[in-house]
C-alpha positions in Angstrom: -94.3 -103.4 -237.1 -97.8 -103.1 -236.4 -99.2 -105.4 -233.5 -102.5 -106.4 -233.3 -103.8 -108.4 -230.3 -106.9 -111.3 -231.3 -110.2 -111.9 -229.4 -111.2 -114.8 -227.5 -113.4 -115.7 -230.8 -109.9 -115.5 -233.1 -110.8 -112.7 -233.9 -107.9 -109.7 -235.7 -109.3 -105.9 -236.9 -106.8 -104.3 -239.1 -106.4 -100.4 -238.7 -107.3 -98.2 -240.9 -103.9 -97.8 -242.6 -103.0 -101.2 -243.0 -106.6 -101.3 -244.9 -105.4 -98.3 -247.1 -102.1 -99.4 -247.7 -103.5 -102.4 -249.0 -106.0 -100.8 -251.0 -109.0 -102.2 -249.2 -112.7 -100.9 -249.1 -115.5 -101.6 -246.8 -117.0 -105.1 -248.4 -113.7 -105.8 -249.9 -111.9 -109.4 -249.2 -108.1 -110.2 -248.4 -106.4 -112.8 -249.3 -104.0 -115.0 -246.9 -101.2 -117.3 -248.0 -99.3 -119.3 -245.8 -95.7 -119.2 -245.9 -92.9 -121.2 -244.4 -92.0 -120.6 -240.7 -95.4 -119.2 -239.3 -95.5 -116.5 -242.1 -98.6 -115.1 -243.9 -99.0 -112.7 -246.8 -101.5 -110.6 -246.7 -103.0 -108.7 -250.1 -106.2 -107.9 -251.4 -108.0 -110.1 -253.3 -108.8 -108.8 -256.6 -112.0 -110.2 -259.1 -111.6 -113.0 -261.0 -114.9 -113.1 -262.7 -115.8 -113.0 -266.3 -118.2 -111.3 -268.8 -119.5 -114.2 -269.6 -120.4 -115.7 -266.2 -122.3 -112.4 -265.5 -124.3 -112.7 -268.7 -125.2 -116.4 -268.0 -125.8 -116.1 -264.5 -128.8 -113.4 -265.2 -129.4 -114.4 -269.0 -133.7 -115.3 -268.6 -134.1 -113.9 -265.2 -135.4 -110.6 -265.6 -138.8 -109.7 -265.6 -139.1 -105.9 -265.1 -136.8 -103.1 -265.9 -134.2 -103.0 -263.1 -132.9 -99.7 -261.2 -129.3 -98.5 -262.0 -128.7 -99.5 -257.9 -130.0 -103.5 -258.9 -127.7 -103.0 -262.0 -124.7 -102.2 -260.1 -125.7 -105.1 -257.3 -125.9 -107.4 -260.3 -122.7 -106.3 -262.0 -120.7 -106.1 -258.7 -122.1 -109.8 -257.5 -121.3 -111.2 -260.9 -117.8 -110.0 -261.5 -117.2 -111.2 -257.7 -118.2 -114.1 -258.6 -120.7 -114.7 -256.5 -123.2 -117.5 -257.0 
């Protein structure tokens, strides 16, 4: 079992091997479920966005051609459900 220290701000840093086990990459999110007895379930958060939300969010807003990088950023934020 892995033991981690809690900072004065109440933060915990997960070690690389734990993140790899969860399949988490930099910038991705982690979900926690509270269980009885003071336990937590930790899992990788998976995007829940829809293509309709992605298209609707950007409809009529593009005034100039986009670069591939800009398109990738828009797609990533749309699929992540970010407003």
